[in-house]
C-alpha positions in Angstrom: -17.0 -29.2 -40.3 -16.1 -29.9 -36.6 -13.0 -28.0 -37.1 -14.7 -25.1 -38.6 -17.2 -24.8 -35.6 -14.6 -25.1 -33.1 -12.3 -22.2 -34.9 -15.4 -20.2 -35.0 -16.1 -20.6 -31.3 -12.6 -20.2 -30.3 -12.5 -16.9 -32.3 -15.9 -15.7 -30.9 -14.3 -16.5 -27.3 -11.2 -14.2 -28.1 -13.4 -11.4 -29.5 -15.5 -11.5 -26.2 -12.6 -11.6 -24.0 -11.2 -8.6 -25.8 -14.3 -6.6 -25.5 -14.6 -7.4 -21.7 -11.0 -6.2 -21.3 -11.8 -3.0 -23.0 -14.8 -2.3 -21.0 -12.9 -3.5 -17.6 -9.9 -1.2 -18.5 -12.0 2.0 -18.3 -9.6 3.6 -20.9 -10.6 4.0 -24.6 -8.6 2.6 -27.1 -6.1 5.4 -28.5 -3.4 5.3 -31.0 0.0 6.9 -30.3 1.6 9.9 -32.5 4.9 9.3 -30.9 5.2 5.7 -31.9 6.6 5.9 -35.4 9.0 8.7 -34.3 10.3 6.8 -31.4 11.4 4.2 -33.8 13.3 6.7 -35.7 10.8 6.7 -38.6 9.8 10.2 -39.7 6.3 9.7 -40.9 2.8 11.5 -40.2 0.2 9.7 -38.0 -3.4 10.1 -39.1 -4.2 12.4 -35.8 -1.4 14.9 -36.0 -0.7 14.7 -40.0 3.1 15.5 -39.2 2.6 18.5 -36.9 3.9 17.7 -33.4 2.0 20.6 -31.6 -1.1 18.7 -32.7 0.2 15.6 -31.0 1.0 17.7 -27.8 -2.6 19.2 -27.9 -4.4 16.0 -28.2 -2.2 14.4 -25.4 -3.0 17.3 -23.2 -6.8 16.9 -24.1 -6.7 13.4 -23.1 -5.0 14.0 -19.7 -7.5 16.7 -18.7 -10.3 14.2 -19.6 -8.7 11.6 -17.5 -8.7 13.9 -14.7 -12.2 15.0 -15.2 -13.2 11.5 -15.0 -11.4 11.1 -11.9 -12.7 14.2 -10.4 -16.3 13.3 -11.2 -16.2 9.6 -10.3 -16.7 7.8 -7.2 -14.8 4.6 -6.2 -16.9 2.1 -5.1 -14.5 -0.7 -4.4 -13.2 0.5 -1.1 
């Protein structure tokens, strides 16, 4: 029983650490359309469904969103 409790606490610490890392990172978790193609595999991802133009559009949207976030934010660490 002791091992089960220690395992649960250990996994809970890992999950909390991952959540804090995502929150502190400032970027949302995102997939990659080019990942499988970069490995030489010709498969369609869930985002683009095999259409490379959709991937380009999604990447441009993400870059614009990042730029907008930088423009409207204030860096209080300085």
